[in-house]
C-alpha positions as CSV (number, residue, x, y, z in Angstrom):
1,M,-110.8,63.8,45.2
2,P,-108.7,65.9,42.7
3,P,-105.2,67.5,43.5
4,A,-105.5,71.1,45.0
5,A,-102.3,72.4,43.8
6,G,-99.0,71.7,42.5
7,W,-97.6,69.7,39.7
8,R,-100.4,67.1,40.0
9,R,-102.6,69.5,39.5
10,V,-101.1,70.7,36.4
11,V,-101.4,67.2,35.3
12,W,-104.8,66.1,36.0
13,Q,-106.2,69.5,34.5
14,A,-103.8,68.9,31.2
15,T,-105.4,65.4,31.1
16,G,-108.9,66.6,31.0
17,H,-109.3,65.6,34.7
18,R,-108.8,61.9,33.1
19,F,-105.6,60.9,35.3
20,T,-104.4,61.9,38.6
21,P,-101.1,61.4,39.4
22,P,-100.0,59.3,42.8
23,L,-98.9,60.9,45.8
24,T,-95.2,61.2,46.2
25,R,-94.0,59.5,49.7
26,S,-93.8,62.9,51.2
27,E,-96.9,64.3,50.3
28,Q,-98.8,60.8,51.1
29,R,-97.1,61.3,54.9
30,R,-98.0,64.9,55.2
31,Q,-101.6,63.8,53.9
32,D,-101.5,61.2,56.8
33,V,-100.1,63.6,59.3
34,T,-103.2,66.0,58.5
35,M,-105.7,63.3,59.1
36,R,-104.4,62.8,62.6
37,A,-104.3,66.5,63.6
38,R,-108.0,66.5,62.5
39,A,-108.8,64.0,64.8
40,P,-112.3,64.9,66.5
41,V,-112.6,65.8,70.5
42,S,-115.7,64.8,72.2
43,T,-115.6,67.7,74.7
44,P,-113.6,70.7,75.4
45,T,-109.9,70.0,75.4
46,V,-107.1,72.3,77.5
47,I,-103.6,72.2,76.1
48,A,-100.7,73.5,78.6
49,S,-97.4,74.8,77.2
50,A,-95.2,74.5,79.8
51,A,-91.6,75.1,80.9
52,G,-89.5,76.0,84.0
53,K,-87.1,78.3,82.0
54,G,-87.6,81.5,79.6
55,G,-86.3,81.7,76.6
56,V,-86.5,78.5,75.1
57,G,-89.5,79.3,72.8
58,K,-92.3,78.0,75.0
59,T,-94.6,80.8,73.6
60,T,-93.4,80.1,69.9
61,V,-94.3,76.3,70.2
62,A,-97.8,77.0,71.7
63,L,-98.4,79.4,68.9
64,G,-97.1,77.2,66.3
65,A,-99.0,74.2,67.4
66,S,-102.1,76.0,67.8
67,V,-101.9,77.7,64.3
68,A,-100.9,74.5,62.5
69,A,-103.8,72.7,64.0
70,A,-106.2,75.9,63.4
71,L,-105.4,75.5,59.5
72,V,-106.7,71.9,59.3
73,R,-109.3,71.4,61.5
74,P,-112.9,72.5,60.7
75,D,-113.8,73.2,64.6
76,R,-112.9,76.3,66.5
77,L,-109.3,76.8,68.5
78,A,-108.2,79.4,71.1
79,V,-104.9,80.0,72.9
80,I,-104.9,82.0,75.9
81,D,-101.9,84.1,77.7
82,A,-101.6,82.7,80.7
83,N,-98.3,84.1,81.6
84,P,-98.5,86.6,85.0
85,D,-95.4,88.1,84.0
86,A,-96.1,90.3,81.1
87,G,-96.7,87.5,78.4
88,S,-95.4,88.0,74.9
89,L,-98.3,85.9,72.8
90,A,-100.2,89.0,71.3
91,G,-97.0,90.6,70.0
92,R,-96.5,87.2,68.6
93,V,-100.0,87.3,66.6
94,A,-100.0,91.2,65.7
95,L,-97.6,94.2,65.9
96,Q,-100.5,96.4,67.4
97,P,-101.5,96.2,71.2
98,P,-104.5,93.8,71.3
99,P,-108.2,95.2,71.0
100,A,-109.0,93.6,74.5
101,T,-107.4,91.4,77.2
102,L,-108.7,88.8,79.7
103,S,-109.6,91.8,81.8
104,D,-112.0,93.0,79.7
105,L,-113.4,89.4,78.9
106,L,-113.9,88.8,82.5
107,A,-115.5,92.4,83.3
108,N,-118.2,91.8,80.4
109,E,-118.5,88.1,80.9
110,A,-122.3,88.2,82.3
111,S,-123.2,89.8,78.6
112,I,-121.5,87.2,76.4
113,T,-123.9,84.7,75.1
114,R,-123.0,84.4,71.5
115,A,-119.9,83.4,69.5
116,A,-119.7,86.6,67.8
117,E,-119.8,88.7,71.2
118,V,-116.6,86.7,72.3
119,W,-114.3,87.6,69.5
120,R,-114.7,91.0,70.0
121,Y,-112.5,90.2,73.0
122,L,-109.9,87.9,71.1
123,I,-107.2,88.6,68.3
124,Q,-108.3,86.5,65.0
125,H,-105.2,85.1,63.4
126,P,-105.4,84.6,59.6
127,S,-105.4,80.9,60.3
128,R,-108.6,81.1,62.1
129,L,-107.0,80.5,65.7
130,D,-108.2,82.9,68.1
131,V,-106.2,84.4,70.6
132,L,-106.9,86.3,74.3
133,A,-103.9,88.5,75.2
134,A,-102.7,88.8,78.8
135,P,-103.4,92.5,80.6
136,L,-100.9,95.1,79.5
137,D,-100.0,95.8,83.2
138,P,-98.2,92.9,84.9
139,A,-99.2,94.1,88.3
140,V,-102.8,93.2,86.9
141,T,-101.8,90.0,85.6
142,R,-100.2,88.8,88.9
143,Q,-103.6,89.1,90.4
144,L,-105.5,87.0,88.3
145,G,-105.2,83.4,89.7
146,E,-107.2,80.4,89.7
147,A,-110.7,81.6,89.9
148,E,-110.2,84.4,87.1
149,Y,-108.9,81.7,84.5
150,G,-111.3,79.3,85.6
151,R,-114.1,81.8,84.6
152,A,-112.4,82.5,81.4
153,L,-112.1,78.8,80.4
154,E,-116.0,78.2,81.5
155,L,-116.6,80.7,79.1
156,L,-114.2,80.0,76.0
157,T,-115.5,76.2,76.5
158,R,-118.8,77.2,75.2
159,F,-117.3,78.2,72.1
160,Y,-114.0,76.3,71.5
161,S,-113.5,72.8,71.1
162,I,-109.9,73.1,71.8
163,I,-108.0,75.8,73.9
164,Y,-104.1,76.1,74.5
165,A,-102.6,78.1,77.3
166,D,-99.4,79.5,77.5
167,L,-98.1,79.3,80.6
168,G,-95.4,81.2,83.1
169,T,-92.1,79.7,83.7
170,A,-93.0,80.0,87.6
171,L,-94.2,76.6,88.3
172,L,-95.8,77.6,91.6
173,A,-97.4,80.8,90.3
174,P,-101.5,80.5,90.9
175,A,-102.4,80.6,87.5
176,T,-99.8,78.3,86.3
177,S,-100.1,75.8,88.9
178,Y,-104.3,75.8,88.5
179,F,-103.4,74.7,84.9
180,L,-101.0,72.2,85.4
181,R,-102.3,70.7,88.3
182,R,-106.1,70.9,87.7
183,R,-107.0,71.8,84.1
184,A,-104.5,70.7,81.4
185,D,-105.6,67.7,79.7
186,Q,-102.3,67.6,78.2
187,V,-98.8,69.2,78.6
188,I,-96.6,70.5,76.1
189,L,-93.2,70.8,78.0
190,V,-90.8,72.6,76.1
191,S,-87.0,72.7,76.3
192,A,-84.1,74.0,74.2
193,P,-81.6,72.0,72.7
194,S,-79.2,72.7,75.7
195,L,-78.1,71.0,79.0
196,D,-79.0,73.5,81.3
197,A,-82.6,73.8,79.4
198,G,-83.0,69.8,79.5
199,R,-81.9,69.8,83.1
200,I,-84.6,72.4,83.7
201,A,-87.2,70.6,81.9
202,G,-86.7,67.3,84.3
203,F,-87.1,69.7,87.1
204,T,-90.5,70.7,85.3
205,L,-91.5,67.0,84.4
206,D,-90.8,65.9,88.3
207,H,-93.0,68.8,89.5
208,L,-95.5,67.3,86.7
209,V,-94.9,63.9,88.3
210,V,-95.7,65.0,91.8
211,A,-98.7,67.4,90.8
212,R,-100.4,64.7,88.6
213,G,-99.0,61.3,88.6
214,A,-96.2,59.5,86.4
215,E,-99.0,57.5,85.1
216,W,-100.7,60.6,84.2
217,C,-97.4,62.1,82.5
218,R,-96.6,59.3,80.5
219,R,-100.1,59.4,78.8
220,H,-100.7,63.2,78.6
221,V,-96.8,64.7,78.4
222,I,-95.2,65.8,75.2
223,V,-91.4,66.7,75.4
224,V,-90.7,69.4,72.6
225,V,-87.1,70.1,72.0
226,N,-87.3,73.5,70.3
227,A,-84.9,75.1,68.0
228,V,-82.7,72.7,67.1
229,R,-80.3,73.2,64.3
230,S,-77.9,71.1,62.3
231,D,-74.9,71.9,64.2
232,T,-76.6,71.9,67.8
233,L,-73.8,70.8,70.2
234,V,-76.2,69.1,72.4
235,D,-76.8,65.3,71.8
236,V,-80.7,65.9,71.1
237,R,-81.1,62.3,70.5
238,R,-79.7,61.7,74.1
239,L,-82.2,64.2,75.4
240,E,-84.9,62.8,74.1
241,E,-83.9,59.1,75.2
242,F,-83.9,60.7,78.7
243,F,-87.5,61.9,78.4
244,R,-89.1,59.4,76.2
245,P,-90.0,56.8,79.0
246,H,-91.8,59.2,81.2
247,V,-93.7,60.9,78.6
248,R,-95.8,60.1,76.1
249,A,-94.0,61.5,73.2
250,T,-90.7,63.4,72.1
251,H,-90.9,65.8,69.0
252,R,-88.2,68.3,67.8
253,V,-89.0,71.6,66.5
254,A,-86.4,73.1,63.6
255,W,-84.8,76.4,63.8
256,D,-86.2,78.5,62.0
257,R,-84.8,82.2,60.7
258,H,-88.5,83.9,60.7
259,L,-89.6,82.6,64.5
260,A,-85.7,83.5,65.6
261,A,-86.4,87.0,64.3
262,G,-89.3,87.7,66.9
263,G,-92.5,89.5,66.2
264,A,-95.6,88.5,64.4
265,L,-95.8,84.9,63.4
266,Q,-96.4,84.7,59.6
267,W,-97.0,81.1,58.7
268,D,-96.2,81.5,54.9
269,L,-92.7,82.9,56.0
270,L,-91.5,79.6,57.9
271,E,-89.6,77.3,56.0
272,H,-91.3,74.1,54.8
273,R,-89.9,71.8,57.2
274,T,-90.8,74.0,60.2
275,R,-94.5,74.2,59.0
276,D,-94.0,70.3,58.8
277,C,-92.5,70.1,62.4
278,Y,-95.7,72.1,63.7
279,L,-98.1,70.0,61.9
280,E,-96.5,66.7,63.2
281,L,-96.6,68.1,66.7
282,A,-100.7,69.4,66.2
283,A,-100.9,65.5,65.0
284,L,-99.2,63.8,68.3
285,I,-101.4,66.1,70.6
286,A,-104.6,65.0,68.6
287,D,-103.4,61.7,69.1
288,G,-104.2,61.8,72.7
289,F,-107.8,63.1,72.1
290,T,-108.7,59.3,72.7
291,E,-106.8,59.1,76.0
292,R,-108.4,62.1,77.1
293,R,-110.7,61.7,80.4
294,P,-111.8,64.2,83.1
295,V,-109.6,65.4,84.9
296,Q,-110.1,65.6,88.9
297,G,-111.7,69.1,90.2
298,A,-111.9,70.5,87.0
299,E,-115.3,72.0,85.8
300,R,-116.7,71.0,82.5
């Protein structure tokens, strides 16, 4: 395959397409990670981003992982804002208010029979990721429970192979409990690199163990330590070692100036290392597709 860009393509063109320089070690690694992130999924899969504490970057991680996957996968991906407390997902995708929300989708679900009709209710990110925003009124959002999110997933799984869900921090809230106990095929458990955040992430994992079982967590949970800096005071390695025996994988995402500023995520403004972190997270998630099995009580 000819090089797509960079110095290797320049050499390939300069030699009249007769010589293709070999991949560097970092390029080969990125290619390998990309191939893992493209792993096929046999049936629609739900990935939940969870945290028992606000401010740790749960929404950012959900969006970063889903954008990274959407950029390299051929199938359709969507992310749904399932936070009952004024979720901020739509604001991380576009600065203007969303054209429609989950409530609008549910009000018109009977008339939706084609993918193009679904897209009218979702925000289209440049990565090809589609985003379903939460209602703008928290009073409306808090009334959404298992039945409403079940209907939304039933509709979305007709047109999307992977659906990410950005959950709220209240683990016993109806929407969050529904995803964690019944619908999530994998859970991304997000923690900040701090003792308090790590402790709450541990409590959240305990909640998942009670809800789904220790073996399920060892096969289907990824702990992400988010916004790690070189001057982070906590020993992140020890934090990872605490979680590693109880989950499928742990992963770090580097601190990034663009993400720290908030607002709409623009992939090209991220540092290269941050993009690599999210691509590797997308690959870790895709590694779990071979482990996937139907969730008890879930409607497929």
